C-alpha positions as CSV (number, residue, x, y, z in Angstrom):
1,M,-29.9,16.5,71.0
2,W,-32.4,18.2,68.8
3,I,-29.7,20.5,67.3
4,G,-27.6,17.4,66.3
5,G,-30.7,15.9,64.7
6,L,-31.3,19.1,62.6
7,A,-27.6,19.2,61.6
8,S,-27.7,15.6,60.5
9,I,-30.8,16.2,58.4
10,A,-29.2,19.3,56.9
11,V,-26.1,17.3,56.0
12,L,-28.1,14.6,54.4
13,L,-30.2,17.1,52.3
14,V,-27.1,19.0,51.1
15,S,-25.3,15.8,50.2
16,G,-28.3,14.5,48.4
17,M,-28.7,17.7,46.4
18,A,-24.9,17.6,45.6
19,Y,-25.2,14.0,44.3
20,G,-28.3,14.9,42.3
21,F,-26.6,17.8,40.6
22,A,-23.5,15.7,40.0
23,I,-25.4,13.0,38.2
24,S,-27.4,15.5,36.1
25,Y,-24.3,17.4,35.1
26,L,-22.5,14.1,34.2
27,N,-25.4,13.3,31.8
28,Q,-24.8,16.6,29.9
29,Y,-22.3,14.9,27.7
30,P,-22.1,14.6,24.7
31,S,-23.7,18.0,24.0
32,E,-25.5,17.0,20.8
33,Q,-27.5,14.3,22.6
34,V,-29.1,16.6,25.3
35,E,-31.8,19.2,24.9
36,G,-31.3,21.4,28.0
37,S,-30.1,21.7,31.5
38,P,-33.3,22.3,33.6
39,F,-31.4,21.9,36.9
40,M,-29.4,25.0,36.2
41,C,-30.3,28.7,35.7
42,D,-28.4,28.7,32.4
43,Q,-29.9,25.8,30.5
44,T,-27.3,26.2,27.7
45,L,-24.5,24.9,29.9
46,R,-23.1,21.5,29.0
47,N,-20.5,19.2,30.4
48,A,-18.4,19.5,27.3
49,K,-15.4,21.5,26.0
50,F,-14.3,21.8,22.4
51,E,-10.9,22.1,20.7
52,S,-10.3,23.0,17.1
53,S,-7.1,22.6,15.1
54,L,-6.0,22.5,11.5
55,Q,-4.7,19.1,10.4
56,A,-2.8,18.3,7.1
57,L,-4.4,15.6,4.9
58,A,-0.9,14.4,4.1
59,V,-0.4,13.3,7.7
60,P,-1.6,9.7,8.3
61,V,-4.5,9.4,10.7
62,S,-5.0,7.0,13.5
63,E,-6.8,3.7,13.1
64,A,-9.7,5.0,15.2
65,E,-10.1,8.0,12.8
66,Q,-9.7,6.0,9.6
67,T,-13.3,4.9,9.5
68,I,-14.7,8.5,9.3
69,F,-12.2,9.4,6.7
70,S,-13.2,6.4,4.6
71,L,-16.9,7.5,4.9
72,L,-15.9,11.0,3.8
73,N,-14.0,9.8,0.8
74,E,-16.8,7.4,-0.2
75,Q,-19.6,10.0,0.1
76,V,-21.3,10.7,-3.2
77,F,-21.9,14.3,-4.0
78,T,-24.8,15.6,-6.0
79,L,-24.4,19.0,-7.6
80,Q,-27.5,21.1,-8.2
81,V,-27.5,24.3,-10.2
82,D,-30.7,26.3,-10.5
83,F,-31.2,29.3,-12.8
84,V,-33.8,31.7,-11.4
85,N,-36.0,34.1,-13.4
86,T,-35.1,32.7,-16.8
87,N,-36.9,31.6,-20.0
88,A,-34.3,28.9,-20.7
89,S,-35.6,25.4,-21.2
90,C,-34.1,21.9,-20.5
91,R,-33.7,21.3,-24.3
92,S,-30.9,23.9,-24.5
93,V,-29.0,22.7,-21.4
94,S,-26.0,20.4,-21.5
95,A,-23.3,19.5,-19.0
96,S,-19.8,18.2,-19.4
97,E,-16.7,17.4,-17.3
98,I,-13.6,19.3,-18.1
99,T,-10.4,17.2,-17.7
100,D,-6.8,18.1,-18.3
101,S,-6.9,16.8,-21.9
102,S,-10.5,16.8,-23.0
103,T,-14.1,17.5,-22.3
104,V,-16.5,14.6,-21.5
105,T,-20.2,14.9,-21.9
106,L,-22.3,14.0,-18.9
107,N,-25.3,11.9,-19.8
108,G,-26.8,11.7,-16.3
109,L,-27.9,15.3,-16.1
110,G,-31.4,15.8,-14.5
111,C,-33.3,18.9,-15.6
112,T,-36.7,20.4,-14.9
113,D,-38.0,23.8,-15.9
114,S,-41.2,25.5,-14.8
115,D,-42.4,29.0,-13.9
116,G,-39.1,30.7,-14.8
117,L,-37.0,28.3,-12.8
118,L,-34.5,25.9,-14.5
119,E,-33.2,23.2,-12.2
120,T,-30.3,20.9,-13.1
121,K,-28.8,18.0,-11.1
122,V,-25.8,15.9,-11.7
123,I,-24.2,13.1,-9.6
124,L,-20.4,13.7,-9.3
125,S,-18.0,10.9,-10.0
126,Q,-15.4,12.3,-7.7
127,H,-14.9,15.0,-5.2
128,T,-12.4,17.1,-7.2
129,I,-14.0,17.9,-10.6
130,K,-14.7,20.7,-13.0
131,I,-18.2,20.9,-14.4
132,K,-19.3,23.1,-17.4
133,I,-23.0,23.8,-17.9
134,I,-24.0,25.4,-21.2
135,I,-27.3,27.0,-22.0
136,D,-27.5,27.1,-25.8
137,E,-29.8,30.0,-26.2
138,I,-30.1,33.7,-25.4
139,A,-32.0,34.0,-22.2
140,L,-31.9,36.4,-19.3
141,I,-30.9,34.9,-15.9
142,G,-31.9,36.7,-12.7
143,A,-29.9,34.6,-10.2
144,V,-28.0,31.4,-9.9
145,R,-28.3,29.0,-7.0
146,V,-25.6,26.4,-6.5
147,G,-26.0,23.5,-4.0
148,L,-24.0,20.5,-3.0
149,T,-25.6,17.5,-1.2
150,G,-24.4,14.2,0.1
151,P,-26.1,11.4,2.0
152,A,-25.5,10.6,5.7
153,Q,-23.9,7.3,6.7
154,T,-23.1,5.4,9.9
155,D,-20.4,2.8,10.5
156,G,-20.3,1.7,14.2
157,S,-19.3,4.7,16.3
158,S,-18.5,6.8,13.3
159,Q,-21.3,8.9,12.0
160,L,-21.1,10.9,8.8
161,K,-23.6,13.8,8.6
162,G,-25.4,14.6,5.5
163,L,-24.2,17.5,3.4
164,N,-26.7,20.1,2.4
165,F,-25.2,23.4,1.3
166,T,-26.7,26.1,-0.9
167,E,-25.4,29.4,-2.1
168,V,-27.3,32.0,-4.1
169,F,-25.6,34.5,-6.5
170,S,-27.8,37.4,-7.5
171,S,-27.6,41.0,-8.4
172,P,-30.2,43.7,-9.2
173,A,-28.8,44.1,-12.7
174,S,-27.2,40.6,-13.2
175,L,-27.8,38.3,-16.1
176,T,-25.3,35.5,-15.8
177,L,-22.6,34.2,-13.5
178,A,-19.1,33.8,-14.9
179,Q,-17.2,31.7,-12.4
180,S,-17.4,30.3,-8.8
181,V,-15.1,28.1,-6.9
182,F,-15.8,26.3,-3.6
183,G,-13.9,23.7,-1.6
184,G,-14.1,21.6,1.5
185,L,-15.0,18.1,2.7
186,S,-17.9,18.7,5.0
187,Y,-17.8,22.6,5.1
188,P,-18.1,23.9,1.6
189,T,-17.2,27.6,1.0
190,F,-17.6,29.7,-2.1
191,T,-15.0,32.1,-3.5
192,Y,-15.7,34.4,-6.4
193,S,-14.8,37.7,-8.0
194,L,-17.6,40.3,-8.3
195,T,-15.9,41.8,-11.3
196,E,-16.1,38.5,-13.2
197,Q,-19.3,37.2,-11.6
198,F,-22.0,39.4,-13.2
199,M,-22.6,41.4,-16.3
200,T,-25.2,44.1,-16.5
201,E,-28.3,43.9,-18.6
202,E,-27.0,46.6,-21.0
203,T,-23.7,44.7,-21.5
204,Y,-25.6,41.4,-22.1
205,V,-27.9,42.9,-24.7
206,S,-25.1,44.7,-26.5
207,S,-23.2,41.4,-26.8
208,G,-25.2,40.3,-29.9
209,N,-22.6,37.7,-31.0
210,S,-23.2,35.7,-27.8
211,T,-25.5,32.7,-28.5
212,E,-25.0,30.7,-25.3
213,T,-24.4,31.0,-21.6
214,T,-21.5,29.0,-20.1
215,F,-21.4,28.2,-16.4
216,I,-18.2,26.6,-15.0
217,I,-18.0,25.1,-11.5
218,D,-14.6,24.0,-10.3
219,I,-14.8,21.8,-7.1
220,T,-11.6,21.3,-5.2
221,E,-10.4,20.1,-1.9
222,T,-8.0,21.8,0.5
223,S,-4.8,20.2,1.7
224,Y,-6.0,20.5,5.3
225,Y,-9.1,19.9,7.4
226,I,-10.5,21.3,10.6
227,K,-10.6,18.8,13.5
228,N,-13.1,19.5,16.2
229,S,-12.6,17.5,19.4
230,Q,-15.3,17.3,22.2
231,S,-14.4,16.0,25.7
232,P,-16.2,16.2,29.0
233,I,-15.2,19.0,31.4
234,A,-15.7,16.7,34.4
235,K,-15.3,13.0,34.0
236,Q,-17.2,10.3,36.0
237,A,-14.4,9.4,38.4
238,E,-13.6,13.1,39.1
239,I,-17.3,13.9,39.8
240,I,-17.6,10.9,42.2
241,F,-14.4,11.9,44.0
242,R,-15.3,15.5,44.4
243,T,-18.8,14.8,45.5
244,L,-17.5,12.5,48.2
245,L,-15.1,15.2,49.3
246,F,-18.0,17.7,49.5
247,A,-20.0,15.3,51.6
248,F,-17.1,14.7,54.0
249,L,-16.5,18.5,54.1
250,C,-20.1,19.1,55.2
251,L,-19.7,16.5,58.0
252,E,-16.4,18.0,59.1
253,L,-17.9,21.5,59.2
254,C,-20.8,20.3,61.4
255,A,-18.3,18.5,63.7
256,M,-16.1,21.6,63.9
257,A,-19.1,23.8,64.7
258,F,-20.1,21.4,67.5
259,L,-16.5,21.4,68.9
260,I,-16.3,25.2,68.8
261,C,-19.7,25.6,70.5
262,K,-18.8,23.0,73.1
263,L,-15.2,24.0,73.9
264,L,-15.2,27.8,73.2
265,I,-18.6,29.5,73.0
266,T,-20.4,27.6,75.8
267,P,-17.7,28.1,78.5
268,L,-17.3,31.7,77.5
269,V,-21.0,32.3,77.8
270,R,-21.0,30.7,81.2
271,R,-18.1,32.7,82.5
272,I,-19.7,36.0,81.3
273,Y,-23.0,35.0,82.9
274,A,-21.2,34.2,86.2
275,C,-19.4,37.5,86.2
276,C,-22.6,39.5,85.6
277,T,-25.0,37.6,87.9
278,G,-22.7,35.9,90.4
279,N,-24.3,32.6,89.8
280,V,-22.4,29.7,88.3
281,I,-24.0,27.6,85.6
282,E,-23.0,24.1,86.0
283,P,-22.6,21.9,82.8
284,E,-25.5,19.8,82.1
285,E,-23.6,16.6,82.6
286,E,-22.1,17.7,85.9
287,H,-25.5,18.9,87.1
288,H,-27.1,15.6,86.1
289,D,-24.3,13.5,87.9
290,H,-24.6,15.7,91.0
291,H,-28.3,15.2,91.1
292,N,-27.9,11.5,90.9
293,H,-25.3,11.5,93.7
294,E,-27.7,13.3,96.0
295,E,-30.4,10.8,95.3
296,K,-28.2,7.8,96.1
297,S,-26.5,9.2,99.3
298,P,-28.1,7.7,102.6
299,H,-30.0,10.0,105.0
300,P,-28.4,10.5,108.5
């Protein structure tokens, strides 16, 4: 009896631990909303799997995905260009938009200069645009920092993350940057040529006819986008079903162990004991019944 009680307690404990682990693992999705997995040795494990694929922008998206695409298209970009280690001032800086037929001056250019740092900001009217910044004076430029920012927005279950990307172009003997191109909706990348990007200090000084520095930024979008999909490794229905199977398996193992002990191991031990000692061990039930029969039988 006491062995059966211990087995029942063990089954209940194992099943409870299994259910606790299943619930904790189920709550590890989505991965960005959890901080860790304290119930596991590896706290970086999550109930999430990821798939990445390239999708063409020309292919129409589903109605469920249209909201996030609308947020991306309506996101307002702010271009920031900083000139580091330069004596140039805001009075000599101007910005314009280069179109196919003309050049349009941008009036909303924000500019500050202090301690050798010239910062310029301009709000872009569209995502694909070519901006030209002119510094109308001869001034050394140690490095150029280009950044692109955009606000975050939320519409129901669609969440657009804020864009905050910065790239620094510098060189030990650089004076100015010739050209840089980057593209992407929410993952900007820069492409440039080192042979066209910088000119040495000697070359810059020797070019006495140069009276201004021109910085052109061409912002484009690719014809494809990267689609990252996150899904749970184990769903709720699957976890419940498998946990129930595990609990029944524990019960079946205990029942099988009792049957093996009762029908195989116990008779074998009794037979071996009888062969070695010559005494027969009666089963507990038979011994109990025989004892009761002797107590009930009348005396002669």
